VMD Tcl script that draws the C-alpha trace (Angstrom):
set ca {
  {-52.62 -126.60 -75.40}
  {-54.04 -126.28 -78.91}
  {-54.60 -122.99 -80.66}
  {-58.37 -123.66 -80.78}
  {-58.48 -124.14 -77.04}
  {-56.43 -120.92 -76.46}
  {-58.74 -118.99 -78.80}
  {-61.82 -120.27 -77.00}
  {-60.38 -119.20 -73.62}
  {-59.58 -115.73 -74.96}
  {-63.07 -115.30 -76.33}
  {-64.56 -116.56 -73.07}
  {-62.44 -114.14 -71.04}
  {-63.48 -111.23 -73.26}
  {-67.14 -112.17 -72.85}
  {-66.74 -112.39 -69.08}
  {-65.08 -108.97 -68.97}
  {-67.92 -107.55 -71.10}
  {-70.56 -108.92 -68.69}
  {-68.65 -107.53 -65.70}
  {-68.45 -104.14 -67.40}
  {-72.19 -104.15 -68.08}
  {-73.01 -105.13 -64.49}
  {-70.65 -102.45 -63.21}
  {-72.42 -99.93 -65.38}
  {-75.79 -100.94 -63.93}
  {-74.44 -100.45 -60.42}
  {-72.65 -97.20 -61.22}
  {-74.14 -93.75 -60.53}
  {-76.69 -92.59 -63.09}
  {-75.14 -91.46 -66.33}
  {-75.74 -87.97 -67.59}
  {-78.01 -89.23 -70.39}
  {-80.13 -91.55 -68.16}
  {-83.85 -90.69 -68.32}
  {-85.74 -89.32 -65.36}
  {-88.59 -91.51 -64.05}
  {-91.72 -91.15 -66.19}
  {-94.24 -88.78 -64.66}
  {-97.65 -90.49 -64.54}
  {-100.74 -88.28 -64.48}
  {-104.48 -89.05 -64.72}
  {-105.83 -89.53 -68.23}
  {-109.04 -87.59 -68.98}
  {-112.10 -89.37 -70.33}
  {-114.72 -88.13 -72.75}
  {-118.29 -88.97 -71.68}
  {-120.94 -90.25 -74.05}
  {-122.27 -87.26 -75.96}
  {-125.99 -86.54 -76.07}
  {-128.70 -88.85 -74.78}
  {-127.72 -92.37 -73.71}
  {-129.82 -95.07 -72.03}
  {-128.67 -98.09 -70.03}
  {-131.11 -100.89 -69.20}
  {-129.94 -103.16 -66.40}
  {-131.30 -106.29 -64.75}
  {-129.98 -108.61 -62.05}
  {-129.32 -112.34 -62.18}
  {-129.95 -114.20 -65.42}
  {-130.59 -117.76 -64.26}
  {-132.01 -118.31 -67.72}
  {-131.50 -122.00 -68.36}
  {-133.65 -122.76 -71.38}
  {-134.74 -120.71 -74.42}
  {-138.06 -119.04 -73.58}
  {-137.97 -116.11 -75.98}
  {-140.99 -117.26 -77.98}
  {-143.06 -117.48 -74.78}
  {-141.96 -114.01 -73.64}
  {-142.62 -112.54 -77.09}
  {-146.20 -113.71 -76.73}
  {-146.81 -112.97 -73.04}
  {-144.76 -109.82 -72.40}
  {-143.71 -108.07 -75.62}
  {-143.57 -104.70 -73.83}
  {-140.91 -106.04 -71.45}
  {-138.76 -107.04 -74.42}
  {-139.33 -103.65 -76.02}
  {-137.84 -101.98 -72.92}
  {-134.74 -104.20 -73.12}
  {-134.31 -103.68 -76.86}
  {-134.82 -99.94 -77.03}
  {-131.94 -99.09 -74.68}
  {-128.60 -98.12 -76.18}
  {-126.96 -100.76 -73.95}
  {-128.57 -103.60 -71.99}
  {-126.79 -105.48 -69.19}
  {-127.40 -108.53 -66.94}
  {-125.47 -111.01 -64.76}
  {-125.04 -114.40 -66.48}
  {-125.27 -116.73 -63.48}
  {-124.79 -120.10 -65.12}
  {-122.58 -122.02 -67.50}
  {-123.64 -123.28 -70.93}
  {-122.39 -126.24 -72.92}
  {-123.58 -129.43 -74.61}
  {-123.55 -132.05 -71.87}
  {-123.35 -134.93 -74.39}
  {-119.96 -133.76 -75.68}
  {-118.61 -132.07 -72.52}
  {-115.12 -133.23 -71.50}
  {-115.18 -131.85 -67.96}
  {-117.14 -132.81 -64.85}
  {-119.20 -131.19 -62.10}
  {-117.06 -129.97 -59.24}
  {-117.34 -131.42 -55.74}
  {-118.68 -128.08 -54.51}
  {-121.08 -125.80 -56.37}
  {-122.37 -122.31 -55.79}
  {-125.54 -123.87 -54.38}
  {-126.87 -125.55 -57.50}
  {-124.93 -126.90 -60.46}
  {-126.31 -124.33 -62.93}
  {-126.30 -125.63 -66.49}
  {-128.04 -123.79 -69.29}
  {-128.95 -124.82 -72.81}
  {-126.37 -123.28 -75.18}
  {-129.24 -121.78 -77.19}
  {-129.99 -119.33 -74.36}
  {-127.01 -117.23 -75.47}
  {-128.68 -116.50 -78.81}
  {-131.93 -115.84 -76.94}
  {-130.30 -113.17 -74.81}
  {-128.84 -111.45 -77.86}
  {-132.29 -111.46 -79.48}
  {-133.79 -110.03 -76.28}
  {-131.44 -107.06 -76.59}
  {-128.62 -107.89 -74.17}
  {-125.22 -106.43 -75.09}
  {-123.12 -107.00 -71.95}
  {-123.09 -109.72 -69.29}
  {-120.96 -110.34 -66.23}
  {-119.75 -113.87 -65.50}
  {-118.08 -113.41 -62.09}
  {-120.37 -115.11 -59.59}
  {-120.60 -118.15 -57.32}
  {-121.73 -120.42 -60.17}
  {-118.86 -119.61 -62.56}
  {-117.00 -122.86 -61.83}
  {-119.87 -125.23 -60.95}
  {-118.70 -127.41 -63.84}
  {-115.00 -126.70 -63.45}
  {-112.83 -124.41 -65.51}
  {-113.81 -126.51 -68.54}
  {-117.43 -125.41 -68.21}
  {-116.40 -121.83 -67.50}
  {-114.11 -121.58 -70.54}
  {-116.71 -123.17 -72.81}
  {-119.21 -120.58 -71.59}
  {-116.82 -117.75 -72.42}
  {-116.25 -119.26 -75.87}
  {-119.97 -119.38 -76.62}
  {-120.59 -115.84 -75.34}
  {-117.70 -114.56 -77.46}
  {-118.98 -116.40 -80.54}
  {-122.35 -114.67 -80.13}
  {-120.57 -111.29 -79.72}
  {-122.14 -110.91 -76.28}
  {-119.49 -108.88 -74.44}
  {-118.62 -110.52 -71.13}
  {-116.26 -109.80 -68.23}
  {-115.36 -111.29 -64.87}
  {-113.84 -114.67 -65.77}
  {-110.79 -115.68 -67.79}
  {-107.73 -117.88 -68.19}
  {-105.81 -115.84 -65.61}
  {-106.66 -113.25 -62.97}
  {-105.37 -110.46 -65.20}
  {-107.78 -111.57 -67.92}
  {-110.70 -112.03 -65.51}
  {-110.12 -108.62 -63.93}
  {-109.54 -106.73 -67.17}
  {-112.16 -104.38 -68.57}
  {-114.00 -105.59 -71.65}
  {-115.59 -103.19 -74.09}
  {-118.67 -102.77 -76.23}
  {-118.12 -100.35 -79.09}
  {-121.69 -99.13 -79.39}
  {-123.01 -96.29 -81.58}
  {-123.09 -93.80 -78.64}
  {-119.53 -94.62 -77.57}
  {-117.26 -97.20 -75.96}
  {-118.80 -98.92 -72.96}
  {-116.47 -100.68 -70.51}
  {-117.45 -103.51 -68.15}
  {-115.48 -104.69 -65.11}
  {-117.00 -107.52 -63.07}
  {-116.11 -109.11 -59.72}
  {-117.66 -111.35 -57.07}
  {-117.25 -111.52 -53.29}
  {-119.27 -114.75 -53.07}
  {-117.56 -117.82 -54.50}
  {-116.46 -121.40 -53.92}
  {-112.84 -122.21 -52.98}
  {-111.87 -123.18 -56.54}
  {-113.36 -120.08 -58.16}
  {-110.58 -117.43 -57.85}
  {-108.34 -117.05 -60.88}
  {-104.61 -116.49 -60.50}
  {-101.77 -115.10 -62.58}
  {-98.65 -117.06 -63.62}
  {-95.43 -116.65 -61.71}
  {-92.13 -117.90 -63.09}
  {-92.65 -121.46 -64.31}
  {-95.98 -121.78 -62.47}
  {-98.88 -121.30 -64.91}
  {-101.89 -119.12 -64.23}
  {-105.23 -120.57 -63.18}
  {-108.54 -119.95 -64.96}
  {-111.31 -118.59 -62.78}
  {-113.16 -115.48 -61.70}
  {-112.20 -112.01 -60.55}
  {-112.86 -112.06 -56.81}
  {-112.83 -109.62 -53.92}
  {-112.00 -111.71 -50.89}
  {-113.49 -110.81 -47.52}
  {-112.95 -111.87 -43.92}
  {-115.95 -112.33 -41.65}
  {-115.86 -110.50 -38.33}
  {-118.31 -111.65 -35.66}
  {-119.11 -109.01 -33.02}
  {-119.71 -110.55 -29.58}
  {-119.80 -109.53 -25.93}
  {-116.69 -109.49 -23.76}
  {-117.98 -112.55 -21.91}
  {-118.59 -114.51 -25.12}
  {-115.18 -113.50 -26.46}
  {-113.59 -114.80 -23.26}
  {-115.30 -118.18 -23.76}
  {-114.19 -118.35 -27.39}
  {-110.68 -117.33 -26.36}
  {-110.44 -120.16 -23.86}
  {-111.60 -122.66 -26.50}
  {-109.05 -121.37 -29.00}
  {-106.23 -120.85 -26.52}
  {-106.02 -117.16 -27.40}
  {-104.64 -114.33 -25.30}
  {-107.41 -112.83 -23.10}
  {-109.10 -109.84 -24.71}
  {-107.56 -110.36 -28.16}
  {-109.58 -111.23 -31.29}
  {-110.27 -114.94 -31.71}
  {-110.17 -116.76 -35.04}
  {-112.15 -119.98 -35.36}
  {-112.33 -121.47 -38.83}
  {-112.70 -118.63 -41.36}
  {-114.33 -116.17 -38.95}
  {-112.67 -113.78 -36.52}
  {-114.52 -112.68 -33.37}
  {-114.13 -109.30 -31.69}
  {-115.75 -107.71 -28.66}
  {-118.35 -104.98 -29.08}
  {-120.01 -102.87 -26.36}
  {-123.43 -103.49 -27.95}
  {-123.69 -107.18 -28.94}
  {-126.76 -108.20 -30.90}
  {-128.77 -111.37 -31.21}
  {-128.50 -112.90 -33.71}
  {-124.78 -112.31 -34.13}
  {-123.74 -109.20 -36.07}
  {-121.36 -110.03 -38.92}
  {-119.12 -107.45 -40.55}
  {-116.74 -107.94 -43.45}
  {-113.17 -106.84 -44.04}
  {-112.41 -106.81 -47.76}
  {-108.98 -107.71 -49.09}
  {-107.23 -104.41 -49.82}
  {-105.14 -105.84 -52.65}
  {-108.26 -107.12 -54.45}
  {-110.05 -103.81 -54.04}
  {-107.08 -101.79 -55.29}
  {-106.67 -103.97 -58.38}
  {-110.37 -103.65 -59.25}
  {-110.33 -99.90 -58.78}
  {-107.36 -99.71 -61.15}
  {-109.33 -101.69 -63.76}
  {-112.24 -99.28 -63.39}
  {-109.92 -96.32 -63.88}
  {-108.41 -97.92 -66.97}
  {-111.82 -98.70 -68.41}
  {-112.87 -95.08 -68.02}
  {-109.66 -93.78 -69.60}
  {-110.01 -96.10 -72.59}
  {-113.78 -95.73 -72.92}
  {-116.66 -93.31 -72.54}
  {-118.82 -95.08 -69.94}
  {-118.03 -97.73 -67.31}
  {-120.23 -100.31 -65.60}
  {-118.92 -102.10 -62.53}
  {-120.73 -105.36 -61.82}
  {-120.55 -106.82 -58.30}
  {-121.94 -110.21 -57.27}
  {-122.49 -110.02 -53.53}
  {-124.63 -112.39 -51.39}
  {-123.31 -111.05 -48.10}
  {-124.47 -111.11 -45.36}
  {-127.16 -113.57 -46.53}
  {-130.07 -113.88 -48.94}
  {-132.66 -112.91 -46.32}
  {-131.15 -109.44 -45.75}
  {-132.42 -106.50 -47.78}
  {-129.67 -104.09 -46.69}
  {-126.20 -104.24 -48.29}
  {-123.20 -104.82 -46.01}
  {-121.12 -101.80 -45.09}
  {-118.11 -102.89 -47.15}
  {-120.24 -102.99 -50.31}
  {-121.53 -99.46 -49.71}
  {-117.99 -98.22 -49.15}
  {-116.59 -99.98 -52.21}
  {-119.46 -98.84 -54.45}
  {-118.70 -95.22 -53.64}
  {-114.98 -95.73 -54.20}
  {-115.76 -97.33 -57.57}
  {-117.72 -94.22 -58.57}
  {-114.83 -92.06 -57.38}
  {-112.48 -94.00 -59.67}
  {-114.66 -93.51 -62.74}
  {-117.54 -96.00 -62.71}
  {-120.70 -94.48 -64.21}
  {-122.97 -97.21 -62.83}
  {-122.41 -99.70 -60.00}
  {-124.71 -102.70 -60.42}
  {-124.86 -105.35 -57.70}
  {-126.76 -108.64 -57.62}
  {-126.54 -111.91 -55.74}
  {-129.03 -112.01 -52.84}
  {-131.82 -112.86 -55.31}
  {-133.95 -109.96 -54.12}
  {-134.02 -106.20 -54.39}
  {-131.90 -103.91 -52.26}
  {-131.92 -100.12 -52.29}
  {-130.70 -97.59 -54.85}
  {-128.31 -94.74 -54.08}
  {-127.35 -91.77 -56.22}
  {-123.75 -90.96 -55.35}
  {-122.09 -87.99 -57.04}
  {-124.74 -88.15 -59.71}
  {-124.12 -91.83 -60.49}
  {-126.49 -94.74 -59.76}
  {-125.62 -97.50 -57.33}
  {-127.99 -100.45 -57.51}
  {-127.25 -102.50 -54.38}
  {-129.17 -105.45 -55.85}
  {-131.45 -105.75 -58.85}
  {-132.62 -109.18 -57.72}
  {-133.43 -111.86 -60.28}
  {-134.51 -111.27 -63.85}
  {-134.92 -114.99 -64.55}
  {-134.84 -117.82 -62.01}
  {-135.31 -121.11 -63.80}
  {-133.27 -123.27 -61.42}
  {-136.37 -125.37 -60.81}
  {-136.30 -126.70 -64.38}
  {-132.96 -128.50 -64.52}
  {-133.09 -131.99 -66.03}
  {-129.57 -133.13 -65.16}
  {-128.21 -132.95 -61.61}
  {-124.98 -134.38 -60.17}
  {-125.20 -137.17 -57.62}
  {-123.61 -134.78 -55.09}
  {-126.75 -132.67 -55.02}
  {-128.96 -135.60 -54.07}
  {-126.44 -136.66 -51.42}
  {-126.53 -133.21 -49.83}
  {-130.23 -133.58 -49.12}
  {-130.32 -137.31 -48.43}
  {-132.51 -138.07 -51.43}
  {-132.38 -141.25 -53.52}
  {-132.26 -140.23 -57.22}
  {-133.82 -143.58 -58.18}
  {-137.03 -142.70 -56.35}
  {-137.75 -139.13 -57.50}
  {-137.70 -137.11 -60.68}
  {-135.46 -134.06 -60.97}
  {-138.49 -131.70 -60.86}
  {-139.82 -133.39 -57.71}
  {-136.48 -133.02 -56.01}
  {-136.02 -129.40 -57.09}
  {-139.55 -128.48 -56.03}
  {-138.98 -129.90 -52.54}
  {-135.61 -128.15 -52.27}
  {-137.08 -124.90 -53.57}
  {-139.89 -124.97 -51.03}
  {-137.26 -125.09 -48.29}
  {-134.83 -122.53 -49.73}
  {-136.58 -120.38 -52.34}
  {-140.06 -119.90 -50.90}
  {-139.70 -116.15 -50.25}
  {-141.92 -114.33 -52.78}
  {-139.45 -111.41 -52.83}
  {-137.10 -113.64 -54.83}
  {-139.57 -113.56 -57.72}
  {-140.08 -109.80 -57.86}
  {-137.58 -107.39 -59.42}
  {-137.23 -104.48 -61.83}
  {-135.68 -103.41 -65.09}
  {-133.73 -100.24 -64.32}
  {-133.58 -97.86 -67.29}
  {-131.09 -95.05 -66.63}
  {-131.05 -92.04 -68.95}
  {-127.89 -89.95 -69.24}
  {-127.40 -86.67 -71.09}
  {-123.83 -85.70 -72.03}
  {-122.54 -88.10 -69.41}
  {-124.80 -86.77 -66.65}
  {-127.63 -88.89 -65.29}
  {-131.03 -87.27 -65.66}
  {-133.58 -89.95 -64.79}
  {-134.02 -93.60 -63.80}
  {-137.21 -95.47 -64.66}
  {-137.97 -98.71 -62.83}
  {-140.24 -101.25 -64.51}
  {-141.52 -103.93 -62.08}
  {-141.03 -107.53 -63.18}
  {-142.87 -110.62 -61.93}
  {-141.13 -114.01 -62.23}
  {-144.26 -115.96 -61.38}
  {-144.14 -116.66 -57.66}
  {-147.49 -118.44 -57.93}
  {-146.71 -120.10 -61.26}
  {-146.21 -123.84 -61.55}
  {-143.77 -126.01 -63.47}
  {-142.11 -124.52 -66.52}
  {-143.74 -121.10 -66.01}
  {-142.08 -120.47 -62.65}
  {-139.09 -118.14 -62.80}
  {-139.89 -116.79 -66.28}
  {-140.12 -112.96 -66.25}
  {-142.95 -110.75 -67.44}
  {-144.00 -107.20 -66.58}
  {-145.91 -107.19 -63.31}
  {-149.60 -106.32 -63.10}
  {-150.76 -103.24 -61.20}
  {-151.06 -104.89 -57.78}
  {-147.75 -106.79 -57.88}
  {-146.00 -103.83 -59.48}
  {-147.12 -101.47 -56.74}
  {-145.86 -103.88 -54.08}
  {-142.46 -104.16 -55.78}
  {-142.01 -100.41 -56.21}
  {-143.20 -99.55 -52.70}
  {-140.66 -102.00 -51.24}
  {-137.86 -100.63 -53.42}
  {-138.78 -97.07 -52.44}
  {-138.63 -98.03 -48.75}
  {-135.23 -99.70 -49.18}
  {-133.84 -96.71 -51.10}
  {-135.03 -94.01 -48.71}
  {-132.13 -94.48 -46.22}
  {-129.77 -93.56 -49.08}
  {-131.63 -90.31 -49.66}
  {-133.23 -91.60 -52.86}
  {-136.82 -90.66 -53.62}
  {-138.76 -92.97 -55.94}
  {-142.02 -91.59 -57.29}
  {-144.56 -94.10 -58.58}
  {-146.24 -92.86 -61.74}
  {-148.64 -95.03 -63.74}
  {-147.08 -98.23 -62.44}
  {-143.47 -97.14 -63.06}
  {-140.92 -96.05 -60.48}
  {-139.20 -92.78 -61.37}
  {-136.04 -91.21 -59.92}
  {-135.44 -87.70 -61.20}
  {-132.20 -85.88 -60.52}
  {-132.32 -82.17 -59.88}
  {-129.61 -80.19 -61.65}
  {-127.73 -79.69 -58.36}
  {-127.50 -83.48 -57.90}
  {-125.79 -84.01 -61.24}
  {-122.02 -84.01 -61.51}
  {-120.25 -81.16 -63.23}
  {-119.29 -81.86 -66.88}
}
mol new
graphics top color blue
foreach p $ca { graphics top sphere $p radius 0.5 }
foreach p [lrange $ca 0 end-1] q [lrange $ca 1 end] { graphics top cylinder $p $q radius 0.2 }
display resetview
């Protein structure tokens, strides 16, 4: 055997012995100089000092630039949005240039393939918006290509956005606005989404998936013992045990209702991860908004589901300063929990889905309509009459919350009319409501908020929630 070969074997044996020694050391009892586990303790947060105002609206289905029209017809509404220290809304669409787009509409949408003119991003900035959430059921209408292009355009306009990303960690992470009053964090999630919407993280050689930050839920249908027995026989389940058919699980209840009562069980892992993001946002910032897109149980219901109420309060406990929900396209109540506002739905701020020019063939197929025989507006008008006829969908508010040294002092609610009686291009475009419509909006919101112990006074056409000193959290 040559000397080179002998030398190589010696070196190899030495290396092997070194590896064995290292592995033995790892398995050996802790050495005297080994560090104790790091003690992790909560990190305090400094609230925004002095006076701070947050203006918030619901869904921005704002598909074409209409700023010039709003400047002329409702300048006071724009003044409210612009005067706040921070203004927030839910960006429920994607934006890109269809003529150069490399992706395609997905086989399933969030209800409509929402596509906005890219110029609407600049419009929103000019209107005063600083933060938008992008986690909702329309995030992937046009695939991850449309979603990522939307993020790119929002970033380019310096419109801080959260809720979608190239991985779940990115979609779930807090994003920040460094505003003059302080650092404002935004975490955004959705419980309503299509099957391809959830993002995922990489694992080993498997890459991550772009998408949205989701909170998964399981539907629970509450039925009588007799109905459960019938369902059990159909499913071949053990008598008396819960029955799962499709994506819904049925359980017996002593007081069954008609129509069927649906409850929701949220995914604990999703909730825990979102609560951790809220806590991090508060530790690294001065003020935290949690945005939640939530259609459940349906768009006809004005009361939030129990799991949303529970999670909203837990989000406040973890550090959220404002919990802002949207999704059902109409107002739901307002709760003040531990001196922090919970808006269970702020409805729509803009709803221009009737003005799309370009629709996928899938949408016509869903309704059995021949695209060669109708225009897009004719089709959308007929569809809207069947689905979006409820006038409540066109009435909402701008919620202006005023904080002092991190403690909420007052919320002012400005009623907004999206033109329920308007025709064509005017329908779905917001303006401040007149006295009659405004009173109707505020009276409904006051009624929906009363079960949460929230009193809304109506003063000169504005809803006002004032917090007594005892309702405010301690500094």
